[in-house]
C-alpha positions, -999 to +999 in steps of 0.1 A: +001-050+368-017-083+382-042-094+360-080-085+365-093-116+347-069-137+365-080-123+397-115-122+392-112-157+383-091-163+416-121-146+439-146-170+417-131-201+426-125-195+460-162-179+463-174-216+447-154-232+473-170-216+504-206-218+489-204-253+478-185-262+514-218-252+534-239-269+510-221-299+523-219-292+562-249-274+569-273-298+560-256-321+585-246-293+610-284-287+612-295-315+618-268-326+645-268-294+665-306-289+660-325-252+658-315-240+695-278-249+691-280-228+661-291-201+676-272-202+706-238-203+680-256-174+660-259-151+692-222-158+707-207-157+671-227-120+668-218-106+697-178-119+691-178-105+656-187-065+670-154-073+692-135-084+659-149-052+641-136-030+668-104-053+667-097-042+633-113-007+632-116+001+592-086-015+582-097-041+554-111-009+533-090+019+543-059-007+541-068-020+508-072+013+496-041+023+507-021-006+500-030+001+464-021+034+460+018+029+470+020+000+457+045+005+434+071+024+454+083-002+475+101+024+499+065+037+506+050+000+504+068-008+533+063+021+553+031+024+552+022-015+558+049-012+590+027+018+600-008+006+593+001-025+616+017-011+645-016+010+645-040-023+643-016-044+667-023-013+695-059-016+689-061-057+685-047-058+720-069-032+737-099-049+721-083-087+737-083-075+767-118-063+767-131-092+749-116-112+778-132-091+809-165-091+790-157-132+784-150-138+819-165-115+838-191-098+822-211-126+803-235-146+823-245-176+799-224-192+772-191-185+789-175-216+771-184-209+739-173-172+744-141-188+755-134-205+731-144-181+705-114-158+719-092-174+690-116-148+663-099-122+679-064-136+677-071-141+639-082-103+636-049-095+653-031-113+627-054-101+599-033-085+571-058-094+542-056-059+532-022-058+522-027-090+501-053-074+488-042-041+482-014-056+460-039-077+441-025-106+453-053-128+453-042-160+442-023-167+476-053-154+498-073-178+478-054-207+479-047-204+520-080-200+529-094-228+507-070-256+522-079-242+557-118-243+551-114-278+534-097-291+566-123-276+590-148-295+572-136-323+575-132-315+609-165-310+616-180-339+601-152-366+623-159-346+657-189-333+661-217-361+665-244-346+685-258-319+702-233-321+729-209-312+703-215-276+701-182-261+715-165-285+693-179-271+660-174-236+679-134-249+681-130-257+646-147-224+633-122-203+654-098-222+651-096-225+613-101-187+612-071-181+632-042-204+614-060-189+579-043-157+594-016-166+607-004-185+575-004-153+554+025-140+579+052-170+561+039-151+530+043-116+539+084-119+540+080-120+501+063-084+497+071-062+519+096-060+549+086-042+583+108-008+587+109+019+619+075+028+622+070+067+630+046+088+653+037+109+623+030+075+599+009+056+624-011+089+633-021+101+600-038+069+593-063+071+629-088+092+609-093+082+578-095+047+599-117+059+622-143+074+592-144+045+574-149+023+609-184+042+614-202+028+582-184-010+593-201-006+626-235+007+612-235-021+584-229-048+614-260-033+627-286-044+603-261-075+596-249-088+628-269-069+656-305-080+645-294-114+652-287-105+683-320-082+685-335-116+677-313-131+705-329-113+728-362-107+725-373-139+712-364-179+713-331-192+702-349-218+680-362-185+661-327-177+659-319-203+643-344-202+614-330-169+610-297-175+610-302-206+579-323-188+562-297-156+564-268-177+555-284-189+524-281-152+511-244-145+528-228-173+507-251-156+476-239-124+480-205-134+484-199-134+445-212-098+442-188-087+473-160-106+462-162-095+425-163-055+442-132-067+463-112-072+434-122-041+420-117-021+444-072-015+448-079-017+404-104+011+408-089+028+433-051+030+416-070+038+384-084+067+403-050+076+418-041+081+381-067+103+369-075+076+343-118+087+344-127+064+310-112+034+323-129+039+352-166+041+337-161+012+313-151-008+345-180+006+364-207-003+335-192-037+329-196-042+362-231-031+369-241-050+343-232-081+351-235-078+389-271-068+382-275-097+355-260-120+381-283-110+413-313-111+394-310-149+386-300-157+422-330-135+438-358-152+419-337-180+413-340-188+452-379-170+456-386-199+438-376-228+456-372-217+488-401-235+505-392-268+495-354-261+497-355-255+536-376-286+547-350-305+524-319-293+530-321-279+565-347-306+577-379-304+588-374-288+618-367-257+597-393-255+574-401-220+591-368-213+571-384-212+539-407-180+538-383-159+552-353-174+526-379-161+502-382-126+520-343-121+525-342-127+482-359-092+480-325-075+494-304-096+467-305-066+438-308-040+465-279-045+480-262-058+445-267-027+428-255-008+460-224-022+466-210-017+429-215+016+440-206+020+477-170-003+462-165+015+430-173+046+434-178+059+469-147+043+482-122+046+458-129+089+453-126+087+494-164+099+500-158+084+534-181+113+550-209+104+524-203+064+532-209+070+572-241+092+569-254+064+547-249+033+568-255+055+599-291+064+585-294+025+579-285+013+611-309+036+628-337+027+604-326-007+616-327-005+651-362+010+651-376-015+627-360-043+650-378-031+680-413-021+660-415-058+640-393-086+660-416-080+692-450-091+674-432-110+641-398-125+655-378-139+623-403-128+600-403-090+621-360-094+611-365-099+575-389-071+577-366-052+587-339-058+566-356-054+538-367-022+544-333-007+553-316-027+525-340-006+498-332+028+519-293+025+520-292+016+481-313+042+474-291+069+491-261+053+474-279+059+440-286+095+453-255+098+468-238+093+430-267+107+407-243+134+398-212+114+388-225+083+375-251+073+348-273+060+371-306+064+347-285+048+320-277+015+345-313+007+348-327+012+316-298-015+301-304-032+328-342-035+333-346-068+310-326-092+339-356-082+364-385-093+337-361-126+331-358-132+364-394-124+372-403-151+345-382-175+355-396-176+388-432-183+378-417-209+356-394-227+384-431-221+406-453-238+379-427-265+373-429-274+413-467-276+414-462-305+387-436-325+409-435-341+445-412-327+471-380-340+464-341-339+459-342-343+423-379-324+415-356-290+432-325-304+409-346-302+380-364-273+390-330-253+393-316-265+358-348-258+339-351-223+358-309-218+348-318-226+311-346-202+309-328-169+323-293-180+308-310-180+274-329-149+275-294-127+291-273-147+261-299-135+234-297-097+250-266-097+252-256-108+217-285-086+203-273-055+220-239-062+212-221-065+242-186-060+241-175-081+276-200-110+261-186-110+225-146-104+233-152-135+260-177-152+252-192-155+222-158-152+199-145-181+216-176-200+211-173-195+174-137-204+175-143-233+190-172-247+166-148-235+134-121-256+153-142-290+153 
Protein backbone atom coordinates (compact mmCIF):
# COMPACT_ATOMS: atom_id res chain seq x y z
CA UNK A 1 0.00 0.00 0.00
CA UNK A 2 1.40 3.44 -0.92
CA UNK A 3 2.75 5.48 2.00
CA UNK A 4 0.18 7.93 3.36
CA UNK A 5 2.90 10.20 4.75
CA UNK A 6 4.66 10.25 1.38
CA UNK A 7 1.42 11.08 -0.43
CA UNK A 8 0.65 13.91 1.99
CA UNK A 9 4.22 15.16 1.43
CA UNK A 10 3.82 15.10 -2.37
CA UNK A 11 0.50 16.92 -2.18
CA UNK A 12 1.96 19.47 0.25
CA UNK A 13 4.88 20.18 -2.07
CA UNK A 14 2.51 20.53 -5.02
CA UNK A 15 0.22 22.83 -3.05
CA UNK A 16 3.17 25.00 -2.05
CA UNK A 17 4.18 25.26 -5.71
CA UNK A 18 0.69 26.21 -6.93
CA UNK A 19 0.39 28.68 -4.05
CA UNK A 20 3.77 30.32 -4.63
CA UNK A 21 3.32 30.61 -8.41
CA UNK A 22 0.15 32.77 -8.19
CA UNK A 23 1.92 34.90 -5.58
CA UNK A 24 4.37 35.63 -8.38
CA UNK A 25 1.94 36.02 -11.29
CA UNK A 26 -1.17 37.59 -9.71
CA UNK A 27 0.48 40.95 -8.84
CA UNK A 28 1.90 41.13 -12.37
CA UNK A 29 -1.34 40.14 -14.12
CA UNK A 30 -3.40 42.48 -11.92
CA UNK A 31 -1.26 45.45 -12.94
CA UNK A 32 -0.82 44.48 -16.60
CA UNK A 33 -4.41 43.46 -17.43
CA UNK A 34 -6.32 45.59 -14.90
CA UNK A 35 -9.50 44.93 -12.93
CA UNK A 36 -11.87 44.97 -15.92
CA UNK A 37 -9.90 42.39 -17.94
CA UNK A 38 -9.55 40.16 -14.89
CA UNK A 39 -13.31 40.44 -14.45
CA UNK A 40 -13.83 39.44 -18.11
CA UNK A 41 -11.53 36.44 -17.74
CA UNK A 42 -13.25 35.39 -14.52
CA UNK A 43 -16.67 35.72 -16.17
CA UNK A 44 -15.78 33.66 -19.27
CA UNK A 45 -13.85 31.06 -17.29
CA UNK A 46 -16.74 30.63 -14.85
CA UNK A 47 -19.16 29.91 -17.71
CA UNK A 48 -16.70 27.50 -19.36
CA UNK A 49 -16.25 25.79 -16.00
CA UNK A 50 -19.90 24.70 -16.08
CA UNK A 51 -19.31 22.86 -19.36
CA UNK A 52 -16.27 21.22 -17.74
CA UNK A 53 -18.42 20.09 -14.81
CA UNK A 54 -20.89 18.45 -17.19
CA UNK A 55 -18.03 16.81 -19.10
CA UNK A 56 -16.64 15.35 -15.87
CA UNK A 57 -20.11 14.36 -14.55
CA UNK A 58 -18.97 13.48 -11.03
CA UNK A 59 -16.19 11.15 -12.21
CA UNK A 60 -13.47 12.81 -10.11
CA UNK A 61 -14.99 11.73 -6.79
CA UNK A 62 -16.73 8.58 -8.00
CA UNK A 63 -13.79 7.37 -10.09
CA UNK A 64 -11.38 8.04 -7.23
CA UNK A 65 -13.48 6.02 -4.79
CA UNK A 66 -14.24 3.19 -7.24
CA UNK A 67 -10.63 2.73 -8.35
CA UNK A 68 -9.50 2.72 -4.70
CA UNK A 69 -11.85 -0.16 -3.95
CA UNK A 70 -10.73 -2.42 -6.86
CA UNK A 71 -7.07 -1.44 -7.13
CA UNK A 72 -5.82 -4.64 -5.49
CA UNK A 73 -7.35 -6.76 -8.27
CA UNK A 74 -5.62 -6.10 -11.62
CA UNK A 75 -8.39 -7.63 -13.73
CA UNK A 76 -11.14 -5.64 -12.01
CA UNK A 77 -8.99 -2.51 -12.13
CA UNK A 78 -8.56 -2.72 -15.93
CA UNK A 79 -12.26 -3.41 -16.50
CA UNK A 80 -13.38 -0.64 -14.14
CA UNK A 81 -11.04 1.90 -15.71
CA UNK A 82 -12.15 0.97 -19.24
CA UNK A 83 -15.85 1.15 -18.42
CA UNK A 84 -15.49 4.44 -16.54
CA UNK A 85 -13.46 6.11 -19.26
CA UNK A 86 -15.80 4.98 -22.05
CA UNK A 87 -18.69 6.56 -20.16
CA UNK A 88 -16.65 9.70 -19.54
CA UNK A 89 -15.59 9.91 -23.20
CA UNK A 90 -19.15 9.68 -24.48
CA UNK A 91 -20.37 12.39 -22.14
CA UNK A 92 -17.40 14.66 -22.88
CA UNK A 93 -17.92 14.48 -26.65
CA UNK A 94 -21.55 15.56 -26.27
CA UNK A 95 -20.48 18.46 -24.02
CA UNK A 96 -17.77 19.46 -26.50
CA UNK A 97 -20.35 19.86 -29.28
CA UNK A 98 -22.64 21.79 -26.90
CA UNK A 99 -19.79 24.15 -26.01
CA UNK A 100 -19.02 24.77 -29.69
CA UNK A 101 -22.67 25.71 -30.30
CA UNK A 102 -22.58 28.05 -27.31
CA UNK A 103 -19.24 29.54 -28.29
CA UNK A 104 -19.91 30.24 -31.97
CA UNK A 105 -23.69 30.75 -32.06
CA UNK A 106 -25.11 31.69 -28.65
CA UNK A 107 -22.39 33.80 -26.99
CA UNK A 108 -22.71 37.46 -27.94
CA UNK A 109 -19.68 38.81 -26.07
CA UNK A 110 -16.08 37.65 -25.66
CA UNK A 111 -16.28 35.05 -28.45
CA UNK A 112 -12.50 35.03 -28.89
CA UNK A 113 -11.88 34.21 -25.22
CA UNK A 114 -14.57 31.53 -25.21
CA UNK A 115 -13.05 30.04 -28.38
CA UNK A 116 -9.63 29.82 -26.79
CA UNK A 117 -11.05 28.14 -23.71
CA UNK A 118 -12.26 25.20 -25.81
CA UNK A 119 -8.90 23.63 -24.91
CA UNK A 120 -10.23 23.38 -21.35
CA UNK A 121 -13.04 21.14 -22.62
CA UNK A 122 -10.51 18.93 -24.41
CA UNK A 123 -8.51 18.82 -21.16
CA UNK A 124 -11.63 17.64 -19.31
CA UNK A 125 -12.11 14.91 -21.94
CA UNK A 126 -8.57 13.64 -21.30
CA UNK A 127 -8.73 14.03 -17.51
CA UNK A 128 -7.88 10.74 -15.76
CA UNK A 129 -6.58 12.20 -12.50
CA UNK A 130 -9.20 10.06 -10.75
CA UNK A 131 -7.29 6.94 -11.79
CA UNK A 132 -4.00 8.01 -10.21
CA UNK A 133 -5.72 9.40 -7.13
CA UNK A 134 -7.54 6.11 -6.61
CA UNK A 135 -4.23 4.25 -6.99
CA UNK A 136 -2.63 6.77 -4.57
CA UNK A 137 0.08 7.54 -7.14
CA UNK A 138 0.37 11.21 -6.21
CA UNK A 139 4.04 11.61 -7.09
CA UNK A 140 3.30 11.28 -10.80
CA UNK A 141 0.46 13.79 -10.90
CA UNK A 142 2.32 16.25 -8.68
CA UNK A 143 5.50 16.24 -10.78
CA UNK A 144 3.61 16.58 -14.04
CA UNK A 145 1.36 19.40 -12.85
CA UNK A 146 4.21 21.31 -11.22
CA UNK A 147 6.33 21.30 -14.38
CA UNK A 148 3.44 22.43 -16.60
CA UNK A 149 2.46 25.21 -14.20
CA UNK A 150 6.03 26.53 -14.01
CA UNK A 151 6.21 26.60 -17.81
CA UNK A 152 2.85 28.44 -17.90
CA UNK A 153 4.12 31.06 -15.47
CA UNK A 154 7.20 31.68 -17.60
CA UNK A 155 4.99 32.07 -20.68
CA UNK A 156 2.79 34.61 -18.87
CA UNK A 157 5.77 36.85 -18.10
CA UNK A 158 7.16 36.48 -21.62
CA UNK A 159 4.00 36.97 -23.70
CA UNK A 160 1.46 38.92 -21.59
CA UNK A 161 2.67 42.52 -21.72
CA UNK A 162 -0.39 44.82 -21.77
CA UNK A 163 -4.18 45.22 -21.59
CA UNK A 164 -4.58 43.89 -25.14
CA UNK A 165 -3.01 40.55 -24.21
CA UNK A 166 -5.98 39.04 -22.40
CA UNK A 167 -6.36 36.48 -25.19
CA UNK A 168 -2.72 35.43 -24.73
CA UNK A 169 -3.27 34.92 -21.01
CA UNK A 170 -6.39 32.83 -21.69
CA UNK A 171 -4.49 30.75 -24.28
CA UNK A 172 -1.57 30.08 -21.94
CA UNK A 173 -3.88 29.00 -19.10
CA UNK A 174 -5.98 26.78 -21.39
CA UNK A 175 -3.07 25.08 -23.16
CA UNK A 176 -1.33 24.53 -19.83
CA UNK A 177 -4.32 22.58 -18.53
CA UNK A 178 -4.64 20.65 -21.81
CA UNK A 179 -1.02 19.46 -21.86
CA UNK A 180 -1.16 18.71 -18.13
CA UNK A 181 -3.94 16.18 -18.75
CA UNK A 182 -2.52 14.82 -22.02
CA UNK A 183 0.78 13.81 -20.41
CA UNK A 184 -1.04 11.47 -18.00
CA UNK A 185 -1.97 9.22 -20.91
CA UNK A 186 1.68 8.34 -21.44
CA UNK A 187 2.04 7.43 -17.76
CA UNK A 188 -1.27 5.55 -17.71
CA UNK A 189 0.09 2.56 -19.67
CA UNK A 190 2.25 1.54 -16.71
CA UNK A 191 -0.74 1.02 -14.42
CA UNK A 192 -3.80 0.01 -16.43
CA UNK A 193 -4.67 -1.46 -19.81
CA UNK A 194 -7.77 -1.07 -21.92
CA UNK A 195 -9.97 -4.14 -22.18
CA UNK A 196 -13.24 -4.70 -24.01
CA UNK A 197 -15.90 -2.50 -22.38
CA UNK A 198 -19.25 -4.02 -21.49
CA UNK A 199 -22.57 -2.19 -21.58
CA UNK A 200 -23.54 -3.63 -18.21
CA UNK A 201 -20.27 -2.35 -16.76
CA UNK A 202 -20.57 1.10 -18.32
CA UNK A 203 -24.25 1.50 -17.43
CA UNK A 204 -23.68 0.42 -13.82
CA UNK A 205 -21.67 3.62 -13.26
CA UNK A 206 -24.23 6.04 -14.69
CA UNK A 207 -26.54 6.35 -11.66
CA UNK A 208 -23.85 6.73 -8.94
CA UNK A 209 -21.92 9.20 -11.10
CA UNK A 210 -25.04 11.26 -11.67
CA UNK A 211 -25.77 11.24 -7.94
CA UNK A 212 -22.30 12.62 -7.23
CA UNK A 213 -22.65 15.08 -10.12
CA UNK A 214 -25.58 16.83 -8.45
CA UNK A 215 -23.50 17.99 -5.44
CA UNK A 216 -20.70 19.04 -7.83
CA UNK A 217 -23.13 21.34 -9.65
CA UNK A 218 -24.64 22.48 -6.36
CA UNK A 219 -21.19 23.34 -4.99
CA UNK A 220 -20.35 25.18 -8.19
CA UNK A 221 -23.42 27.37 -7.78
CA UNK A 222 -21.92 28.99 -4.71
CA UNK A 223 -18.28 28.64 -5.78
CA UNK A 224 -18.65 29.70 -9.43
CA UNK A 225 -22.18 30.98 -10.09
CA UNK A 226 -21.65 33.95 -7.76
CA UNK A 227 -19.04 35.23 -10.23
CA UNK A 228 -21.39 34.83 -13.18
CA UNK A 229 -24.21 36.58 -11.30
CA UNK A 230 -21.86 39.34 -10.17
CA UNK A 231 -20.64 39.75 -13.76
CA UNK A 232 -24.23 40.06 -15.01
CA UNK A 233 -25.68 42.23 -12.23
CA UNK A 234 -22.67 44.48 -11.66
CA UNK A 235 -19.65 45.94 -13.43
CA UNK A 236 -16.80 43.70 -14.52
CA UNK A 237 -14.51 45.82 -12.32
CA UNK A 238 -16.45 44.67 -9.24
CA UNK A 239 -16.01 41.10 -10.42
CA UNK A 240 -12.28 41.79 -10.80
CA UNK A 241 -12.10 42.88 -7.15
CA UNK A 242 -14.03 39.79 -6.05
CA UNK A 243 -12.02 37.44 -8.28
CA UNK A 244 -8.68 38.47 -6.79
CA UNK A 245 -9.97 38.19 -3.22
CA UNK A 246 -11.47 34.79 -3.93
CA UNK A 247 -8.23 33.68 -5.59
CA UNK A 248 -6.35 34.08 -2.30
CA UNK A 249 -8.98 32.04 -0.43
CA UNK A 250 -8.86 29.31 -3.09
CA UNK A 251 -5.06 29.11 -2.74
CA UNK A 252 -5.38 28.78 1.03
CA UNK A 253 -8.12 26.17 0.87
CA UNK A 254 -6.05 24.26 -1.69
CA UNK A 255 -3.88 22.89 1.13
CA UNK A 256 -6.93 21.59 2.99
CA UNK A 257 -8.58 20.14 -0.12
CA UNK A 258 -5.31 18.51 -1.21
CA UNK A 259 -4.92 16.83 2.19
CA UNK A 260 -8.49 15.56 2.17
CA UNK A 261 -8.16 14.33 -1.42
CA UNK A 262 -5.18 12.24 -0.31
CA UNK A 263 -7.30 10.75 2.45
CA UNK A 264 -10.30 9.76 0.26
CA UNK A 265 -8.74 6.67 -1.39
CA UNK A 266 -7.09 5.54 1.84
CA UNK A 267 -10.24 5.84 3.95
CA UNK A 268 -12.40 4.39 1.13
CA UNK A 269 -10.11 1.37 1.05
CA UNK A 270 -10.12 1.06 4.85
CA UNK A 271 -13.92 1.45 5.00
CA UNK A 272 -14.39 -1.25 2.35
CA UNK A 273 -12.33 -3.60 4.55
CA UNK A 274 -14.42 -2.74 7.62
CA UNK A 275 -11.55 -1.30 9.69
CA UNK A 276 -13.60 1.28 11.61
CA UNK A 277 -11.02 1.88 14.36
CA UNK A 278 -8.30 2.84 11.88
CA UNK A 279 -10.72 5.12 10.02
CA UNK A 280 -11.74 6.99 13.19
CA UNK A 281 -8.10 7.41 14.18
CA UNK A 282 -7.24 8.95 10.81
CA UNK A 283 -10.26 11.25 10.97
CA UNK A 284 -9.31 12.44 14.45
CA UNK A 285 -5.80 13.35 13.24
CA UNK A 286 -7.18 14.98 10.10
CA UNK A 287 -9.72 17.08 11.96
CA UNK A 288 -7.20 18.36 14.50
CA UNK A 289 -4.55 19.47 12.01
CA UNK A 290 -7.00 20.81 9.44
CA UNK A 291 -8.67 22.98 12.10
CA UNK A 292 -5.27 24.09 13.41
CA UNK A 293 -4.27 25.15 9.91
CA UNK A 294 -7.65 26.73 9.06
CA UNK A 295 -7.77 29.08 12.06
CA UNK A 296 -4.16 30.11 11.50
CA UNK A 297 -4.83 31.15 7.91
CA UNK A 298 -8.28 32.61 8.53
CA UNK A 299 -7.22 35.02 11.28
CA UNK A 300 -3.77 35.55 9.81
CA UNK A 301 -4.94 36.64 6.34
CA UNK A 302 -7.79 38.72 7.79
CA UNK A 303 -5.38 40.65 10.01
CA UNK A 304 -3.33 41.94 7.04
CA UNK A 305 -6.01 41.89 4.31
CA UNK A 306 -6.34 45.66 3.71
CA UNK A 307 -2.62 46.38 3.43
CA UNK A 308 -2.01 43.12 1.56
CA UNK A 309 -4.58 43.90 -1.16
CA UNK A 310 -3.11 47.32 -1.97
CA UNK A 311 0.48 46.09 -2.06
CA UNK A 312 -0.10 42.72 -3.69
CA UNK A 313 -2.72 43.50 -6.34
CA UNK A 314 -1.99 47.20 -6.80
CA UNK A 315 -3.79 50.35 -5.65
CA UNK A 316 -6.59 49.77 -8.17
CA UNK A 317 -7.56 46.72 -6.09
CA UNK A 318 -7.62 48.34 -2.64
CA UNK A 319 -11.33 47.45 -2.34
CA UNK A 320 -10.35 43.78 -2.49
CA UNK A 321 -9.00 44.07 1.07
CA UNK A 322 -12.35 44.19 2.85
CA UNK A 323 -13.71 41.48 0.53
CA UNK A 324 -10.76 39.27 1.42
CA UNK A 325 -11.29 39.82 5.14
CA UNK A 326 -14.94 38.81 4.75
CA UNK A 327 -14.12 35.65 2.81
CA UNK A 328 -11.63 34.63 5.52
CA UNK A 329 -14.62 33.96 7.77
CA UNK A 330 -15.54 31.02 5.55
CA UNK A 331 -12.21 29.18 5.88
CA UNK A 332 -12.81 27.34 9.21
CA UNK A 333 -16.37 26.36 8.21
CA UNK A 334 -15.24 25.06 4.81
CA UNK A 335 -12.33 23.20 6.40
CA UNK A 336 -14.43 21.52 9.09
CA UNK A 337 -17.17 20.56 6.66
CA UNK A 338 -14.71 19.34 4.02
CA UNK A 339 -13.15 16.80 6.38
CA UNK A 340 -16.59 15.36 7.13
CA UNK A 341 -17.54 15.44 3.44
CA UNK A 342 -14.35 13.94 2.00
CA UNK A 343 -13.37 11.55 4.79
CA UNK A 344 -16.72 10.34 6.11
CA UNK A 345 -19.67 10.92 3.79
CA UNK A 346 -17.94 10.03 0.50
CA UNK A 347 -16.10 6.88 1.71
CA UNK A 348 -19.36 5.67 3.27
CA UNK A 349 -21.26 6.33 0.01
CA UNK A 350 -23.66 8.81 1.62
CA UNK A 351 -24.34 10.25 -1.83
CA UNK A 352 -28.00 11.18 -1.26
CA UNK A 353 -27.18 13.06 1.94
CA UNK A 354 -24.36 14.89 0.16
CA UNK A 355 -26.71 15.83 -2.66
CA UNK A 356 -29.38 17.21 -0.32
CA UNK A 357 -26.87 19.29 1.63
CA UNK A 358 -25.31 20.92 -1.41
CA UNK A 359 -28.63 21.50 -3.16
CA UNK A 360 -29.83 23.39 -0.08
CA UNK A 361 -26.58 25.36 -0.10
CA UNK A 362 -27.00 26.19 -3.78
CA UNK A 363 -30.56 27.43 -3.31
CA UNK A 364 -29.57 29.58 -0.34
CA UNK A 365 -26.70 31.07 -2.34
CA UNK A 366 -28.82 31.94 -5.37
CA UNK A 367 -31.44 33.64 -3.20
CA UNK A 368 -28.74 35.49 -1.24
CA UNK A 369 -27.02 36.69 -4.42
CA UNK A 370 -30.28 37.88 -6.00
CA UNK A 371 -31.01 39.94 -2.89
CA UNK A 372 -27.53 41.16 -1.96
CA UNK A 373 -25.55 41.67 -5.20
CA UNK A 374 -27.82 44.39 -6.68
CA UNK A 375 -27.50 46.36 -3.45
CA UNK A 376 -23.94 45.64 -2.25
CA UNK A 377 -22.25 44.43 -5.47
CA UNK A 378 -19.07 42.43 -4.68
CA UNK A 379 -19.65 42.62 -0.93
CA UNK A 380 -23.09 41.13 -1.52
CA UNK A 381 -21.45 38.09 -3.11
CA UNK A 382 -19.10 37.82 -0.11
CA UNK A 383 -21.98 37.95 2.39
CA UNK A 384 -23.86 35.32 0.39
CA UNK A 385 -20.80 33.05 0.40
CA UNK A 386 -20.39 33.41 4.18
CA UNK A 387 -24.05 32.53 4.79
CA UNK A 388 -24.01 29.45 2.58
CA UNK A 389 -20.70 28.05 3.89
CA UNK A 390 -21.93 28.29 7.48
CA UNK A 391 -25.22 26.57 6.58
CA UNK A 392 -23.48 23.78 4.62
CA UNK A 393 -21.06 23.14 7.50
CA UNK A 394 -23.94 22.94 9.98
CA UNK A 395 -25.76 20.48 7.70
CA UNK A 396 -22.62 18.33 7.40
CA UNK A 397 -22.34 18.23 11.18
CA UNK A 398 -26.04 17.39 11.59
CA UNK A 399 -25.80 14.56 9.04
CA UNK A 400 -22.82 13.01 10.88
CA UNK A 401 -23.78 13.68 14.50
CA UNK A 402 -24.62 10.02 15.28
CA UNK A 403 -21.54 8.47 13.68
CA UNK A 404 -18.79 11.00 14.47
CA UNK A 405 -17.71 12.53 17.83
CA UNK A 406 -18.47 16.09 16.64
CA UNK A 407 -18.52 17.64 20.14
CA UNK A 408 -15.20 16.02 20.93
CA UNK A 409 -13.69 17.53 17.77
CA UNK A 410 -14.92 20.97 18.85
CA UNK A 411 -13.87 20.73 22.51
CA UNK A 412 -10.35 19.45 21.88
CA UNK A 413 -9.64 21.94 19.10
CA UNK A 414 -11.26 25.13 20.45
CA UNK A 415 -7.81 26.30 21.61
CA UNK A 416 -6.87 27.01 17.98
CA UNK A 417 -9.81 29.44 17.69
CA UNK A 418 -8.63 31.46 20.70
CA UNK A 419 -5.01 31.31 19.49
CA UNK A 420 -6.19 32.71 16.15
CA UNK A 421 -8.11 35.58 17.77
CA UNK A 422 -5.10 36.51 19.91
CA UNK A 423 -2.84 36.41 16.84
CA UNK A 424 -5.29 38.60 14.89
CA UNK A 425 -5.25 41.42 17.46
CA UNK A 426 -1.48 41.15 17.94
CA UNK A 427 -0.85 41.48 14.19
CA UNK A 428 -3.34 44.35 13.86
CA UNK A 429 -1.67 46.19 16.74
CA UNK A 430 1.76 45.76 15.16
CA UNK A 431 0.33 47.08 11.88
CA UNK A 432 -0.73 50.34 13.56
CA UNK A 433 2.87 50.94 14.62
CA UNK A 434 4.33 50.58 11.12
CA UNK A 435 3.99 52.33 7.77
CA UNK A 436 2.48 50.48 4.82
CA UNK A 437 5.23 48.48 3.11
CA UNK A 438 6.14 44.97 2.03
CA UNK A 439 8.59 44.72 4.93
CA UNK A 440 5.89 45.72 7.43
CA UNK A 441 3.60 42.94 6.17
CA UNK A 442 6.42 40.39 6.29
CA UNK A 443 7.21 41.37 9.88
CA UNK A 444 3.53 41.07 10.82
CA UNK A 445 3.32 37.63 9.19
CA UNK A 446 6.47 36.39 10.95
CA UNK A 447 5.44 37.64 14.40
CA UNK A 448 1.90 36.31 13.97
CA UNK A 449 3.18 32.91 12.81
CA UNK A 450 5.68 32.59 15.67
CA UNK A 451 2.97 33.52 18.19
CA UNK A 452 0.39 31.06 16.82
CA UNK A 453 2.85 28.20 16.33
CA UNK A 454 4.23 28.65 19.86
CA UNK A 455 0.78 28.36 21.42
CA UNK A 456 -0.17 25.32 19.32
CA UNK A 457 3.11 23.49 19.97
CA UNK A 458 2.76 23.99 23.71
CA UNK A 459 -0.82 22.71 23.56
CA UNK A 460 0.09 19.67 21.45
CA UNK A 461 2.93 18.82 23.85
CA UNK A 462 0.83 19.29 27.00
CA UNK A 463 -2.01 17.15 25.62
CA UNK A 464 0.52 14.50 24.45
CA UNK A 465 -0.77 14.60 20.89
CA UNK A 466 0.42 11.32 19.38
CA UNK A 467 1.06 12.66 15.89
CA UNK A 468 3.07 15.61 17.21
CA UNK A 469 5.07 13.53 19.70
CA UNK A 470 5.97 10.80 17.19
CA UNK A 471 6.63 12.94 14.13
CA UNK A 472 7.97 16.24 15.50
CA UNK A 473 8.92 16.23 19.17
CA UNK A 474 10.91 12.98 19.15
CA UNK A 475 12.84 14.10 16.08
CA UNK A 476 13.67 17.46 17.68
CA UNK A 477 14.93 15.66 20.82
CA UNK A 478 16.95 13.19 18.71
CA UNK A 479 18.49 16.07 16.73
CA UNK A 480 19.50 17.91 19.93
CA UNK A 481 21.01 14.76 21.42
CA UNK A 482 22.94 14.09 18.23
CA UNK A 483 24.47 17.54 18.33
